[in-house]
PDBQT receptor file of N, H, CA, C and O in Angstrom, charges set to zero:
ATOM      1  N   MET A   1      61.589 -11.388 -19.187  1.00  0.00    +0.000 N 
ATOM      2  CA  MET A   1      61.864 -10.417 -20.228  1.00  0.00    +0.000 C 
ATOM      3  C   MET A   1      61.151 -10.858 -21.504  1.00  0.00    +0.000 C 
ATOM      4  O   MET A   1      61.279 -12.002 -21.940  1.00  0.00    +0.000 OA
ATOM      5  N   LEU A   2      60.419  -9.954 -22.079  1.00  0.00    +0.000 N 
ATOM      6  H   LEU A   2      60.315  -9.024 -21.725  1.00  0.00    +0.000 HD
ATOM      7  CA  LEU A   2      59.777 -10.180 -23.372  1.00  0.00    +0.000 C 
ATOM      8  C   LEU A   2      60.798  -9.889 -24.461  1.00  0.00    +0.000 C 
ATOM      9  O   LEU A   2      61.416  -8.825 -24.460  1.00  0.00    +0.000 OA
ATOM     10  N   ILE A   3      60.980 -10.817 -25.383  1.00  0.00    +0.000 N 
ATOM     11  H   ILE A   3      60.477 -11.682 -25.383  1.00  0.00    +0.000 HD
ATOM     12  CA  ILE A   3      61.919 -10.628 -26.487  1.00  0.00    +0.000 C 
ATOM     13  C   ILE A   3      61.126 -10.543 -27.779  1.00  0.00    +0.000 C 
ATOM     14  O   ILE A   3      60.341 -11.436 -28.098  1.00  0.00    +0.000 OA
ATOM     15  N   LEU A   4      61.338  -9.459 -28.522  1.00  0.00    +0.000 N 
ATOM     16  H   LEU A   4      61.976  -8.734 -28.263  1.00  0.00    +0.000 HD
ATOM     17  CA  LEU A   4      60.629  -9.223 -29.773  1.00  0.00    +0.000 C 
ATOM     18  C   LEU A   4      61.634  -9.100 -30.911  1.00  0.00    +0.000 C 
ATOM     19  O   LEU A   4      62.733  -8.578 -30.724  1.00  0.00    +0.000 OA
ATOM     20  N   THR A   5      61.258  -9.576 -32.074  1.00  0.00    +0.000 N 
ATOM     21  H   THR A   5      60.365 -10.000 -32.225  1.00  0.00    +0.000 HD
ATOM     22  CA  THR A   5      62.088  -9.447 -33.265  1.00  0.00    +0.000 C 
ATOM     23  C   THR A   5      61.424  -8.468 -34.210  1.00  0.00    +0.000 C 
ATOM     24  O   THR A   5      60.243  -8.611 -34.525  1.00  0.00    +0.000 OA
ATOM     25  N   ARG A   6      62.167  -7.483 -34.663  1.00  0.00    +0.000 N 
ATOM     26  H   ARG A   6      63.127  -7.367 -34.407  1.00  0.00    +0.000 HD
ATOM     27  CA  ARG A   6      61.643  -6.463 -35.581  1.00  0.00    +0.000 C 
ATOM     28  C   ARG A   6      62.654  -6.245 -36.690  1.00  0.00    +0.000 C 
ATOM     29  O   ARG A   6      63.844  -6.508 -36.521  1.00  0.00    +0.000 OA
ATOM     30  N   ARG A   7      62.179  -5.770 -37.807  1.00  0.00    +0.000 N 
ATOM     31  H   ARG A   7      61.211  -5.556 -37.944  1.00  0.00    +0.000 HD
ATOM     32  CA  ARG A   7      63.043  -5.390 -38.923  1.00  0.00    +0.000 C 
ATOM     33  C   ARG A   7      63.090  -3.881 -39.021  1.00  0.00    +0.000 C 
ATOM     34  O   ARG A   7      62.286  -3.185 -38.402  1.00  0.00    +0.000 OA
ATOM     35  N   VAL A   8      64.027  -3.380 -39.797  1.00  0.00    +0.000 N 
ATOM     36  H   VAL A   8      64.680  -3.946 -40.300  1.00  0.00    +0.000 HD
ATOM     37  CA  VAL A   8      64.150  -1.940 -39.989  1.00  0.00    +0.000 C 
ATOM     38  C   VAL A   8      62.812  -1.376 -40.461  1.00  0.00    +0.000 C 
ATOM     39  O   VAL A   8      62.189  -1.893 -41.388  1.00  0.00    +0.000 OA
ATOM     40  N   GLY A   9      62.390  -0.306 -39.799  1.00  0.00    +0.000 N 
ATOM     41  H   GLY A   9      62.896   0.114 -39.046  1.00  0.00    +0.000 HD
ATOM     42  CA  GLY A   9      61.128   0.351 -40.131  1.00  0.00    +0.000 C 
ATOM     43  C   GLY A   9      59.948  -0.142 -39.316  1.00  0.00    +0.000 C 
ATOM     44  O   GLY A   9      58.912   0.521 -39.272  1.00  0.00    +0.000 OA
ATOM     45  N   GLU A  10      60.082  -1.289 -38.673  1.00  0.00    +0.000 N 
ATOM     46  H   GLU A  10      60.924  -1.828 -38.709  1.00  0.00    +0.000 HD
ATOM     47  CA  GLU A  10      58.980  -1.821 -37.877  1.00  0.00    +0.000 C 
ATOM     48  C   GLU A  10      58.969  -1.185 -36.489  1.00  0.00    +0.000 C 
ATOM     49  O   GLU A  10      59.988  -0.693 -36.003  1.00  0.00    +0.000 OA
ATOM     50  N   ILE A  11      57.803  -1.207 -35.872  1.00  0.00    +0.000 N 
ATOM     51  H   ILE A  11      56.975  -1.606 -36.266  1.00  0.00    +0.000 HD
ATOM     52  CA  ILE A  11      57.575  -0.480 -34.617  1.00  0.00    +0.000 C 
ATOM     53  C   ILE A  11      57.101  -1.431 -33.530  1.00  0.00    +0.000 C 
ATOM     54  O   ILE A  11      56.372  -2.389 -33.787  1.00  0.00    +0.000 OA
ATOM     55  N   ILE A  12      57.533  -1.143 -32.315  1.00  0.00    +0.000 N 
ATOM     56  H   ILE A  12      58.125  -0.365 -32.106  1.00  0.00    +0.000 HD
ATOM     57  CA  ILE A  12      57.015  -1.797 -31.111  1.00  0.00    +0.000 C 
ATOM     58  C   ILE A  12      56.224  -0.738 -30.362  1.00  0.00    +0.000 C 
ATOM     59  O   ILE A  12      56.708   0.374 -30.154  1.00  0.00    +0.000 OA
ATOM     60  N   ARG A  13      55.018  -1.079 -29.959  1.00  0.00    +0.000 N 
ATOM     61  H   ARG A  13      54.624  -1.982 -30.128  1.00  0.00    +0.000 HD
ATOM     62  CA  ARG A  13      54.142  -0.135 -29.259  1.00  0.00    +0.000 C 
ATOM     63  C   ARG A  13      54.093  -0.520 -27.783  1.00  0.00    +0.000 C 
ATOM     64  O   ARG A  13      53.901  -1.688 -27.445  1.00  0.00    +0.000 OA
ATOM     65  N   ILE A  14      54.268   0.473 -26.902  1.00  0.00    +0.000 N 
ATOM     66  H   ILE A  14      54.424   1.422 -27.176  1.00  0.00    +0.000 HD
ATOM     67  CA  ILE A  14      54.162   0.283 -25.459  1.00  0.00    +0.000 C 
ATOM     68  C   ILE A  14      53.030   1.179 -24.986  1.00  0.00    +0.000 C 
ATOM     69  O   ILE A  14      53.140   2.405 -25.012  1.00  0.00    +0.000 OA
ATOM     70  N   ASN A  15      51.960   0.568 -24.560  1.00  0.00    +0.000 N 
ATOM     71  H   ASN A  15      51.871  -0.427 -24.539  1.00  0.00    +0.000 HD
ATOM     72  CA  ASN A  15      50.741   1.302 -24.202  1.00  0.00    +0.000 C 
ATOM     73  C   ASN A  15      50.273   2.147 -25.388  1.00  0.00    +0.000 C 
ATOM     74  O   ASN A  15      50.601   1.848 -26.536  1.00  0.00    +0.000 OA
ATOM     75  N   ASP A  16      49.513   3.192 -25.108  1.00  0.00    +0.000 N 
ATOM     76  H   ASP A  16      49.246   3.434 -24.175  1.00  0.00    +0.000 HD
ATOM     77  CA  ASP A  16      48.963   4.024 -26.176  1.00  0.00    +0.000 C 
ATOM     78  C   ASP A  16      49.901   5.137 -26.614  1.00  0.00    +0.000 C 
ATOM     79  O   ASP A  16      49.751   5.673 -27.712  1.00  0.00    +0.000 OA
ATOM     80  N   ASP A  17      50.867   5.493 -25.773  1.00  0.00    +0.000 N 
ATOM     81  H   ASP A  17      50.989   5.057 -24.881  1.00  0.00    +0.000 HD
ATOM     82  CA  ASP A  17      51.614   6.717 -26.037  1.00  0.00    +0.000 C 
ATOM     83  C   ASP A  17      53.122   6.567 -26.198  1.00  0.00    +0.000 C 
ATOM     84  O   ASP A  17      53.834   7.569 -26.262  1.00  0.00    +0.000 OA
ATOM     85  N   ILE A  18      53.621   5.339 -26.264  1.00  0.00    +0.000 N 
ATOM     86  H   ILE A  18      53.042   4.525 -26.212  1.00  0.00    +0.000 HD
ATOM     87  CA  ILE A  18      55.056   5.133 -26.454  1.00  0.00    +0.000 C 
ATOM     88  C   ILE A  18      55.264   4.161 -27.610  1.00  0.00    +0.000 C 
ATOM     89  O   ILE A  18      54.639   3.102 -27.666  1.00  0.00    +0.000 OA
ATOM     90  N   SER A  19      56.152   4.533 -28.532  1.00  0.00    +0.000 N 
ATOM     91  H   SER A  19      56.660   5.393 -28.487  1.00  0.00    +0.000 HD
ATOM     92  CA  SER A  19      56.504   3.620 -29.617  1.00  0.00    +0.000 C 
ATOM     93  C   SER A  19      58.011   3.635 -29.818  1.00  0.00    +0.000 C 
ATOM     94  O   SER A  19      58.674   4.654 -29.627  1.00  0.00    +0.000 OA
ATOM     95  N   VAL A  20      58.534   2.479 -30.209  1.00  0.00    +0.000 N 
ATOM     96  H   VAL A  20      57.996   1.651 -30.364  1.00  0.00    +0.000 HD
ATOM     97  CA  VAL A  20      59.958   2.319 -30.477  1.00  0.00    +0.000 C 
ATOM     98  C   VAL A  20      60.079   1.762 -31.889  1.00  0.00    +0.000 C 
ATOM     99  O   VAL A  20      59.513   0.715 -32.203  1.00  0.00    +0.000 OA
ATOM    100  N   GLN A  21      60.824   2.470 -32.739  1.00  0.00    +0.000 N 
ATOM    101  H   GLN A  21      61.284   3.320 -32.484  1.00  0.00    +0.000 HD
ATOM    102  CA  GLN A  21      60.980   2.048 -34.128  1.00  0.00    +0.000 C 
ATOM    103  C   GLN A  21      62.441   1.706 -34.397  1.00  0.00    +0.000 C 
ATOM    104  O   GLN A  21      63.344   2.431 -33.980  1.00  0.00    +0.000 OA
ATOM    105  N   VAL A  22      62.663   0.595 -35.097  1.00  0.00    +0.000 N 
ATOM    106  H   VAL A  22      61.929   0.007 -35.435  1.00  0.00    +0.000 HD
ATOM    107  CA  VAL A  22      64.007   0.233 -35.528  1.00  0.00    +0.000 C 
ATOM    108  C   VAL A  22      64.332   1.094 -36.747  1.00  0.00    +0.000 C 
ATOM    109  O   VAL A  22      63.709   0.953 -37.800  1.00  0.00    +0.000 OA
ATOM    110  N   LEU A  23      65.310   1.986 -36.596  1.00  0.00    +0.000 N 
ATOM    111  H   LEU A  23      65.816   2.101 -35.741  1.00  0.00    +0.000 HD
ATOM    112  CA  LEU A  23      65.673   2.895 -37.681  1.00  0.00    +0.000 C 
ATOM    113  C   LEU A  23      66.732   2.303 -38.597  1.00  0.00    +0.000 C 
ATOM    114  O   LEU A  23      66.659   2.454 -39.816  1.00  0.00    +0.000 OA
ATOM    115  N   SER A  24      67.721   1.626 -38.010  1.00  0.00    +0.000 N 
ATOM    116  H   SER A  24      67.780   1.503 -37.019  1.00  0.00    +0.000 HD
ATOM    117  CA  SER A  24      68.763   1.011 -38.829  1.00  0.00    +0.000 C 
ATOM    118  C   SER A  24      69.505  -0.040 -38.020  1.00  0.00    +0.000 C 
ATOM    119  O   SER A  24      69.498  -0.027 -36.789  1.00  0.00    +0.000 OA
ATOM    120  N   VAL A  25      70.144  -0.946 -38.743  1.00  0.00    +0.000 N 
ATOM    121  H   VAL A  25      70.150  -0.956 -39.743  1.00  0.00    +0.000 HD
ATOM    122  CA  VAL A  25      71.004  -1.959 -38.140  1.00  0.00    +0.000 C 
ATOM    123  C   VAL A  25      72.297  -1.952 -38.939  1.00  0.00    +0.000 C 
ATOM    124  O   VAL A  25      72.283  -2.068 -40.165  1.00  0.00    +0.000 OA
ATOM    125  N   SER A  26      73.421  -1.814 -38.229  1.00  0.00    +0.000 N 
ATOM    126  H   SER A  26      73.432  -1.719 -37.234  1.00  0.00    +0.000 HD
ATOM    127  CA  SER A  26      74.723  -1.786 -38.887  1.00  0.00    +0.000 C 
ATOM    128  C   SER A  26      75.698  -2.590 -38.041  1.00  0.00    +0.000 C 
ATOM    129  O   SER A  26      76.159  -2.114 -37.003  1.00  0.00    +0.000 OA
ATOM    130  N   GLY A  27      76.013  -3.792 -38.472  1.00  0.00    +0.000 N 
ATOM    131  H   GLY A  27      75.639  -4.178 -39.315  1.00  0.00    +0.000 HD
ATOM    132  CA  GLY A  27      76.900  -4.661 -37.698  1.00  0.00    +0.000 C 
ATOM    133  C   GLY A  27      76.284  -4.981 -36.351  1.00  0.00    +0.000 C 
ATOM    134  O   GLY A  27      75.187  -5.534 -36.280  1.00  0.00    +0.000 OA
ATOM    135  N   GLN A  28      76.990  -4.633 -35.277  1.00  0.00    +0.000 N 
ATOM    136  H   GLN A  28      77.881  -4.184 -35.335  1.00  0.00    +0.000 HD
ATOM    137  CA  GLN A  28      76.524  -4.909 -33.915  1.00  0.00    +0.000 C 
ATOM    138  C   GLN A  28      75.680  -3.776 -33.351  1.00  0.00    +0.000 C 
ATOM    139  O   GLN A  28      75.263  -3.839 -32.194  1.00  0.00    +0.000 OA
ATOM    140  N   GLN A  29      75.421  -2.743 -34.141  1.00  0.00    +0.000 N 
ATOM    141  H   GLN A  29      75.760  -2.691 -35.080  1.00  0.00    +0.000 HD
ATOM    142  CA  GLN A  29      74.731  -1.558 -33.634  1.00  0.00    +0.000 C 
ATOM    143  C   GLN A  29      73.326  -1.446 -34.221  1.00  0.00    +0.000 C 
ATOM    144  O   GLN A  29      73.119  -1.607 -35.424  1.00  0.00    +0.000 OA
ATOM    145  N   VAL A  30      72.370  -1.166 -33.337  1.00  0.00    +0.000 N 
ATOM    146  H   VAL A  30      72.539  -1.035 -32.360  1.00  0.00    +0.000 HD
ATOM    147  CA  VAL A  30      70.980  -0.960 -33.738  1.00  0.00    +0.000 C 
ATOM    148  C   VAL A  30      70.602   0.464 -33.369  1.00  0.00    +0.000 C 
ATOM    149  O   VAL A  30      70.833   0.893 -32.238  1.00  0.00    +0.000 OA
ATOM    150  N   LYS A  31      70.025   1.201 -34.306  1.00  0.00    +0.000 N 
ATOM    151  H   LYS A  31      69.837   0.854 -35.224  1.00  0.00    +0.000 HD
ATOM    152  CA  LYS A  31      69.583   2.566 -34.030  1.00  0.00    +0.000 C 
ATOM    153  C   LYS A  31      68.070   2.531 -33.850  1.00  0.00    +0.000 C 
ATOM    154  O   LYS A  31      67.341   2.074 -34.731  1.00  0.00    +0.000 OA
ATOM    155  N   LEU A  32      67.602   3.022 -32.691  1.00  0.00    +0.000 N 
ATOM    156  H   LEU A  32      68.194   3.393 -31.976  1.00  0.00    +0.000 HD
ATOM    157  CA  LEU A  32      66.184   3.030 -32.355  1.00  0.00    +0.000 C 
ATOM    158  C   LEU A  32      65.677   4.456 -32.264  1.00  0.00    +0.000 C 
ATOM    159  O   LEU A  32      66.403   5.358 -31.847  1.00  0.00    +0.000 OA
ATOM    160  N   GLY A  33      64.439   4.653 -32.650  1.00  0.00    +0.000 N 
ATOM    161  H   GLY A  33      63.849   3.920 -32.989  1.00  0.00    +0.000 HD
ATOM    162  CA  GLY A  33      63.764   5.925 -32.450  1.00  0.00    +0.000 C 
ATOM    163  C   GLY A  33      62.656   5.720 -31.435  1.00  0.00    +0.000 C 
ATOM    164  O   GLY A  33      61.884   4.767 -31.545  1.00  0.00    +0.000 OA
ATOM    165  N   VAL A  34      62.568   6.597 -30.452  1.00  0.00    +0.000 N 
ATOM    166  H   VAL A  34      63.196   7.370 -30.362  1.00  0.00    +0.000 HD
ATOM    167  CA  VAL A  34      61.565   6.472 -29.395  1.00  0.00    +0.000 C 
ATOM    168  C   VAL A  34      60.660   7.696 -29.427  1.00  0.00    +0.000 C 
ATOM    169  O   VAL A  34      61.132   8.833 -29.420  1.00  0.00    +0.000 OA
ATOM    170  N   VAL A  35      59.355   7.448 -29.462  1.00  0.00    +0.000 N 
ATOM    171  H   VAL A  35      58.972   6.525 -29.468  1.00  0.00    +0.000 HD
ATOM    172  CA  VAL A  35      58.364   8.520 -29.353  1.00  0.00    +0.000 C 
ATOM    173  C   VAL A  35      57.641   8.302 -28.036  1.00  0.00    +0.000 C 
ATOM    174  O   VAL A  35      57.007   7.267 -27.826  1.00  0.00    +0.000 OA
ATOM    175  N   ALA A  36      57.741   9.299 -27.141  1.00  0.00    +0.000 N 
ATOM    176  H   ALA A  36      58.256  10.139 -27.311  1.00  0.00    +0.000 HD
ATOM    177  CA  ALA A  36      57.123   9.188 -25.822  1.00  0.00    +0.000 C 
ATOM    178  C   ALA A  36      56.750  10.585 -25.343  1.00  0.00    +0.000 C 
ATOM    179  O   ALA A  36      57.333  11.574 -25.785  1.00  0.00    +0.000 OA
ATOM    180  N   PRO A  37      55.777  10.665 -24.438  1.00  0.00    +0.000 N 
ATOM    181  CA  PRO A  37      55.430  11.970 -23.872  1.00  0.00    +0.000 C 
ATOM    182  C   PRO A  37      56.630  12.580 -23.146  1.00  0.00    +0.000 C 
ATOM    183  O   PRO A  37      57.511  11.863 -22.670  1.00  0.00    +0.000 OA
ATOM    184  N   GLU A  38      56.652  13.899 -23.069  1.00  0.00    +0.000 N 
ATOM    185  H   GLU A  38      55.936  14.481 -23.455  1.00  0.00    +0.000 HD
ATOM    186  CA  GLU A  38      57.751  14.578 -22.378  1.00  0.00    +0.000 C 
ATOM    187  C   GLU A  38      57.846  14.176 -20.912  1.00  0.00    +0.000 C 
ATOM    188  O   GLU A  38      58.907  14.317 -20.303  1.00  0.00    +0.000 OA
ATOM    189  N   THR A  39      56.763  13.683 -20.341  1.00  0.00    +0.000 N 
ATOM    190  H   THR A  39      55.902  13.569 -20.836  1.00  0.00    +0.000 HD
ATOM    191  CA  THR A  39      56.760  13.277 -18.935  1.00  0.00    +0.000 C 
ATOM    192  C   THR A  39      57.437  11.929 -18.715  1.00  0.00    +0.000 C 
ATOM    193  O   THR A  39      57.656  11.532 -17.571  1.00  0.00    +0.000 OA
ATOM    194  N   VAL A  40      57.773  11.220 -19.789  1.00  0.00    +0.000 N 
ATOM    195  H   VAL A  40      57.596  11.543 -20.719  1.00  0.00    +0.000 HD
ATOM    196  CA  VAL A  40      58.431   9.919 -19.689  1.00  0.00    +0.000 C 
ATOM    197  C   VAL A  40      59.913  10.095 -20.001  1.00  0.00    +0.000 C 
ATOM    198  O   VAL A  40      60.278  10.515 -21.099  1.00  0.00    +0.000 OA
ATOM    199  N   ALA A  41      60.756   9.775 -19.037  1.00  0.00    +0.000 N 
ATOM    200  H   ALA A  41      60.459   9.434 -18.145  1.00  0.00    +0.000 HD
ATOM    201  CA  ALA A  41      62.204   9.873 -19.241  1.00  0.00    +0.000 C 
ATOM    202  C   ALA A  41      62.679   8.666 -20.047  1.00  0.00    +0.000 C 
ATOM    203  O   ALA A  41      62.331   7.526 -19.738  1.00  0.00    +0.000 OA
ATOM    204  N   VAL A  42      63.470   8.925 -21.073  1.00  0.00    +0.000 N 
ATOM    205  H   VAL A  42      63.753   9.851 -21.324  1.00  0.00    +0.000 HD
ATOM    206  CA  VAL A  42      64.040   7.859 -21.900  1.00  0.00    +0.000 C 
ATOM    207  C   VAL A  42      65.547   8.082 -21.946  1.00  0.00    +0.000 C 
ATOM    208  O   VAL A  42      66.012   9.121 -22.414  1.00  0.00    +0.000 OA
ATOM    209  N   HIS A  43      66.316   7.095 -21.453  1.00  0.00    +0.000 N 
ATOM    210  H   HIS A  43      65.938   6.251 -21.073  1.00  0.00    +0.000 HD
ATOM    211  CA  HIS A  43      67.773   7.217 -21.387  1.00  0.00    +0.000 C 
ATOM    212  C   HIS A  43      68.421   5.909 -21.807  1.00  0.00    +0.000 C 
ATOM    213  O   HIS A  43      67.816   4.844 -21.688  1.00  0.00    +0.000 OA
ATOM    214  N   ARG A  44      69.658   5.989 -22.301  1.00  0.00    +0.000 N 
ATOM    215  H   ARG A  44      70.149   6.855 -22.398  1.00  0.00    +0.000 HD
ATOM    216  CA  ARG A  44      70.484   4.793 -22.447  1.00  0.00    +0.000 C 
ATOM    217  C   ARG A  44      70.812   4.308 -21.033  1.00  0.00    +0.000 C 
ATOM    218  O   ARG A  44      70.834   5.106 -20.096  1.00  0.00    +0.000 OA
ATOM    219  N   GLU A  45      71.064   3.021 -20.875  1.00  0.00    +0.000 N 
ATOM    220  H   GLU A  45      71.046   2.373 -21.636  1.00  0.00    +0.000 HD
ATOM    221  CA  GLU A  45      71.298   2.440 -19.547  1.00  0.00    +0.000 C 
ATOM    222  C   GLU A  45      72.437   3.131 -18.804  1.00  0.00    +0.000 C 
ATOM    223  O   GLU A  45      72.309   3.417 -17.614  1.00  0.00    +0.000 OA
ATOM    224  N   GLU A  46      73.554   3.405 -19.491  1.00  0.00    +0.000 N 
ATOM    225  H   GLU A  46      73.658   3.173 -20.458  1.00  0.00    +0.000 HD
ATOM    226  CA  GLU A  46      74.699   4.004 -18.795  1.00  0.00    +0.000 C 
ATOM    227  C   GLU A  46      74.385   5.418 -18.313  1.00  0.00    +0.000 C 
ATOM    228  O   GLU A  46      74.903   5.842 -17.280  1.00  0.00    +0.000 OA
ATOM    229  N   ILE A  47      73.560   6.145 -19.032  1.00  0.00    +0.000 N 
ATOM    230  H   ILE A  47      73.139   5.801 -19.871  1.00  0.00    +0.000 HD
ATOM    231  CA  ILE A  47      73.152   7.482 -18.596  1.00  0.00    +0.000 C 
ATOM    232  C   ILE A  47      72.204   7.368 -17.402  1.00  0.00    +0.000 C 
ATOM    233  O   ILE A  47      72.319   8.129 -16.442  1.00  0.00    +0.000 OA
ATOM    234  N   TYR A  48      71.279   6.430 -17.459  1.00  0.00    +0.000 N 
ATOM    235  H   TYR A  48      71.185   5.811 -18.239  1.00  0.00    +0.000 HD
ATOM    236  CA  TYR A  48      70.349   6.206 -16.348  1.00  0.00    +0.000 C 
ATOM    237  C   TYR A  48      71.118   5.866 -15.070  1.00  0.00    +0.000 C 
ATOM    238  O   TYR A  48      70.808   6.390 -14.001  1.00  0.00    +0.000 OA
ATOM    239  N   GLN A  49      72.118   4.990 -15.179  1.00  0.00    +0.000 N 
ATOM    240  H   GLN A  49      72.370   4.564 -16.048  1.00  0.00    +0.000 HD
ATOM    241  CA  GLN A  49      72.915   4.611 -14.008  1.00  0.00    +0.000 C 
ATOM    242  C   GLN A  49      73.652   5.821 -13.438  1.00  0.00    +0.000 C 
ATOM    243  O   GLN A  49      73.747   5.968 -12.219  1.00  0.00    +0.000 OA
ATOM    244  N   ARG A  50      74.174   6.688 -14.306  1.00  0.00    +0.000 N 
ATOM    245  H   ARG A  50      74.098   6.568 -15.296  1.00  0.00    +0.000 HD
ATOM    246  CA  ARG A  50      74.869   7.896 -13.846  1.00  0.00    +0.000 C 
ATOM    247  C   ARG A  50      73.906   8.821 -13.108  1.00  0.00    +0.000 C 
ATOM    248  O   ARG A  50      74.255   9.378 -12.067  1.00  0.00    +0.000 OA
ATOM    249  N   ILE A  51      72.706   8.984 -13.639  1.00  0.00    +0.000 N 
ATOM    250  H   ILE A  51      72.423   8.531 -14.485  1.00  0.00    +0.000 HD
ATOM    251  CA  ILE A  51      71.695   9.829 -12.989  1.00  0.00    +0.000 C 
ATOM    252  C   ILE A  51      71.360   9.279 -11.605  1.00  0.00    +0.000 C 
ATOM    253  O   ILE A  51      71.266  10.033 -10.637  1.00  0.00    +0.000 OA
ATOM    254  N   GLN A  52      71.180   7.958 -11.518  1.00  0.00    +0.000 N 
ATOM    255  H   GLN A  52      71.257   7.346 -12.305  1.00  0.00    +0.000 HD
ATOM    256  CA  GLN A  52      70.861   7.339 -10.235  1.00  0.00    +0.000 C 
ATOM    257  C   GLN A  52      72.002   7.524  -9.237  1.00  0.00    +0.000 C 
ATOM    258  O   GLN A  52      71.758   7.805  -8.063  1.00  0.00    +0.000 OA
ATOM    259  N   ALA A  53      73.239   7.370  -9.693  1.00  0.00    +0.000 N 
ATOM    260  H   ALA A  53      73.437   7.141 -10.646  1.00  0.00    +0.000 HD
ATOM    261  CA  ALA A  53      74.396   7.544  -8.805  1.00  0.00    +0.000 C 
ATOM    262  C   ALA A  53      74.479   8.983  -8.311  1.00  0.00    +0.000 C 
ATOM    263  O   ALA A  53      74.802   9.223  -7.147  1.00  0.00    +0.000 OA
ATOM    264  N   GLU A  54      74.192   9.936  -9.183  1.00  0.00    +0.000 N 
ATOM    265  H   GLU A  54      73.930   9.741 -10.128  1.00  0.00    +0.000 HD
ATOM    266  CA  GLU A  54      74.209  11.344  -8.777  1.00  0.00    +0.000 C 
ATOM    267  C   GLU A  54      73.113  11.635  -7.759  1.00  0.00    +0.000 C 
ATOM    268  O   GLU A  54      73.314  12.433  -6.843  1.00  0.00    +0.000 OA
ATOM    269  N   ARG A  55      71.968  11.000  -7.909  1.00  0.00    +0.000 N 
ATOM    270  H   ARG A  55      71.805  10.352  -8.653  1.00  0.00    +0.000 HD
ATOM    271  CA  ARG A  55      70.881  11.190  -6.938  1.00  0.00    +0.000 C 
ATOM    272  C   ARG A  55      71.286  10.678  -5.565  1.00  0.00    +0.000 C 
ATOM    273  O   ARG A  55      71.000  11.314  -4.551  1.00  0.00    +0.000 OA
ATOM    274  N   VAL A  56      71.952   9.530  -5.533  1.00  0.00    +0.000 N 
ATOM    275  H   VAL A  56      72.184   9.014  -6.358  1.00  0.00    +0.000 HD
ATOM    276  CA  VAL A  56      72.407   8.969  -4.260  1.00  0.00    +0.000 C 
ATOM    277  C   VAL A  56      73.438   9.900  -3.633  1.00  0.00    +0.000 C 
ATOM    278  O   VAL A  56      73.389  10.162  -2.431  1.00  0.00    +0.000 OA
ATOM    279  N   THR A  57      74.370  10.401  -4.440  1.00  0.00    +0.000 N 
ATOM    280  H   THR A  57      74.409  10.189  -5.416  1.00  0.00    +0.000 HD
ATOM    281  CA  THR A  57      75.401  11.322  -3.950  1.00  0.00    +0.000 C 
ATOM    282  C   THR A  57      74.772  12.606  -3.421  1.00  0.00    +0.000 C 
ATOM    283  O   THR A  57      75.149  13.092  -2.355  1.00  0.00    +0.000 OA
ATOM    284  N   ASP A  58      73.816  13.152  -4.167  1.00  0.00    +0.000 N 
ATOM    285  H   ASP A  58      73.511  12.757  -5.033  1.00  0.00    +0.000 HD
ATOM    286  CA  ASP A  58      73.157  14.395  -3.748  1.00  0.00    +0.000 C 
ATOM    287  C   ASP A  58      72.358  14.211  -2.462  1.00  0.00    +0.000 C 
ATOM    288  O   ASP A  58      72.336  15.102  -1.613  1.00  0.00    +0.000 OA
ATOM    289  N   SER A  59      71.699  13.056  -2.312  1.00  0.00    +0.000 N 
ATOM    290  H   SER A  59      71.717  12.332  -3.001  1.00  0.00    +0.000 HD
ATOM    291  CA  SER A  59      70.889  12.840  -1.112  1.00  0.00    +0.000 C 
ATOM    292  C   SER A  59      71.762  12.563   0.111  1.00  0.00    +0.000 C 
ATOM    293  O   SER A  59      71.325  12.778   1.242  1.00  0.00    +0.000 OA
ATOM    294  N   ALA A  60      72.987  12.089  -0.103  1.00  0.00    +0.000 N 
ATOM    295  H   ALA A  60      73.342  11.914  -1.021  1.00  0.00    +0.000 HD
ATOM    296  CA  ALA A  60      73.902  11.826   1.009  1.00  0.00    +0.000 C 
ATOM    297  C   ALA A  60      74.594  13.103   1.483  1.00  0.00    +0.000 C 
ATOM    298  O   ALA A  60      75.118  13.153   2.595  1.00  0.00    +0.000 OA
ATOM    299  N   ALA A  61      74.594  14.110   0.656  1.00  0.00    +0.000 N 
ATOM    300  H   ALA A  61      74.168  14.069  -0.248  1.00  0.00    +0.000 HD
ATOM    301  CA  ALA A  61      75.305  15.358   1.008  1.00  0.00    +0.000 C 
ATOM    302  C   ALA A  61      74.490  16.251   1.909  1.00  0.00    +0.000 C 
ATOM    303  O   ALA A  61      74.949  17.328   2.289  1.00  0.00    +0.000 OA
TER     304      ALA A  61
């Protein structure tokens, strides 16, 4: 795992077409902004896990 340190307003670039910006930090919470093409799915981990579980359920039916 690559670990990067950024401050509010700073950006992490992933390839040419994805960027992640630190918008704010408040206590234990970090707010990120993600710019990515519409073809790239961006989800919080718990939402991604739910989508994957639904796919397994749908394919088993």
